[in-house]
C-alpha positions, 0 to 999 in steps of 0.5 A: 211650794211656799210663795215668796215671802211666806216660807213659814211666817205671815203677818198677824200669826203667832211667831213660830217656835223652832228647834235649831240644830248644829253639826260639829265635825271639824271645827271647835265646839265654840265655833258651832255655838257661835254659828248657832247664835247667828242662826238664832239671830237670823230666825228672829229677823224672820219673825221666829222664836228659838226654843231649843238648840241641839248640837250633834258631834260626828266625824261626818254627816249622816247621809240619811238624816245628817245627824244620828238617829238618837239626835233625830229622836231628841229633836222630835221630843223637843218639838212635841215638848215645846209645840215647835213646828219648825226645825232649822239646820245650820248647814245645807241639807239635801232633798232626801235628808229633808224628806227623811227628817220630816218623816222621822220627826212627824207631826207636820213639823217642817225642816229647813236649812240655813239657806232656806232661812236666808232666802226667806229673810231676803224675800221679806226685805226685797223692795225693788222689782229687781230685788224681788225677781232675784229673790224669787229666782234664787228661791225657785232654783233652790226649791226645785230639787227639793220638790218631792211628792209624798205618796199618791196625793200629788199624782194624777195616776190612779190604780185599778180599772178605768184609771190606767193609761197615760198620765202625768204626776203633779210633781212633774207638772210642778217641775215643768212650771218651775223650769218655765218660771226660772227661764222667764225670770232669768230673761227679765233679770237679763233685761234689767241687767242690760239697763244697769250696765247702761247706767253704769256706762253713763257713770263711767263716762262722767268720770265720777269716782265710785265708792261702795260700802261693804261689810258683814250684815248689821255692821251699820252700813245703811246707818253710815250711808244715811248719815253721809247722804241723808238718803233715809233708807231703812236702817234697823238692828237686824240682819239683812235689813238692806237688800237692794243697793242704793246710790247717792252723790257724796261731796268730799271736804275738797268739794269733789263728788263721788257716787256712794253705794250701800250694798247687801251685807255678807254673812258666814256660810253664804250659799254660792247660789245666792251669790250667783243670783245676786251677781248683778247687784254685787257687781256694784262692789266689783266696779267700785273704785274704792271700798269702805269696808265697815266692821262692827267694832262692838261685836266680839266676833268682828275679826271673824266677820272681817275675815268672812267679808274679805274672803267673799270680796276675793270670791267676787274679785274685788279684794285688791281694790283700794280699801278704807277699813272702818271700825264702826259702833265705837260708841258702844264700849269698844276699846278703839279711839276715834283716830286713824289706827294704822295703815295695813297696806299701801292701798288700805287705811284704817279709821274708827268711827260711830255712824250713829253719833257722827264721831270720827266721820270727818276723819273717814271723809278725809282718809277717803279723799286721800285714798282717792287722790293717791297717785293722782295729779292735776296736770295741764297738757298741751296736745298738738291738733294733729295728735288730737286722738290723745284727748280721747285717752284722757276722757277715758282714763282721767277727769277732764276739768277744762279744755281750750282749743287753740290754733296749734294745740289743745290745752287740757287741764285734767286729774290723772293717775300715774298710769295715765300720766305715763302714757301722756307725759310727753304732752306735759310742758313741765316734763323733761326727758331723763338723761343718762348723766 
């Protein structure tokens, strides 16, 4: 099994040449080409070079090799012609399909699928200890079923006199080792997740609003994050340049403070096992109060990328959060102006910016501030000492700015949303009970 971060490419080696293979079943041929173009970008991010793209049109995948025997022969020809040592499929392959394809192509050509390529990129870009553990766990869970021995070279069981008797194949030993390692990684990540939950609880007690930047990979999330917070995190024109979430304080125009988090990018055909492995990281999106959904307006595929992001947000249970939809990279010739371009829902606004030059960012901050303040009001409550329990509800559900303990009552200045105000409005001296007149 390849070590993490060394799936097929190591520093100092010549970039491997690869043949990319797509399968067109129900979708239009143009969609298959677009997906293959994205796969080529993933390959370049991992340090490889595409030499040929092969597309198979079939009613359904071949259960043995995914593509037809004629296409397998064509792939083998291109591998020999261009001395390509790698074949990458733009879909998920079964363990048996990988083995059958490698046997049919021969010449020690490796066959991997889209998921394995994404995992390798994740391994390249994992920086923190937690990120590296999450990548290794995802790699092991994905690799374990694909750990298939070839012949007797992986076996401790020989044949003939003197070799019979109890024994254990190397394949079985490897699988037991993987099982133990997966259990150890899960235990370590659970410990880190408890620490993350403790930190999140502390943030909740501070009542500081939480904002997460989400969007398709390479939309410019890290560039915007750096511009707003001077965090200095890595921002490259590559897919999945950011893997580990980073949180910094951001001061809005009215002087209020929010916690801004940069998150991992989304991509079409993102494997479900990756979502599960990075669940604790993606929870930063789930627990955010407001989302900044960043879209690369200069990309011809930005609408499809936006739909992919929204579908993944729905899968995470975060699609209904108040959202500021931001069209980025408008300095690159996109036909969008640096102004608000419409409100698509009561809890969703849309603006147009360039995170690279800073154009439109002032409007972004103003709209973010408005979105955070929607439905909120600053109220002075007078809570009788005998009913001091209401103060706990304020601390749990509002931002308490000032508190004075009097002889008969507690005076509290707090910013509350409509729901909290409805629960505590009886303590507002300016509130009047509606009459039937």
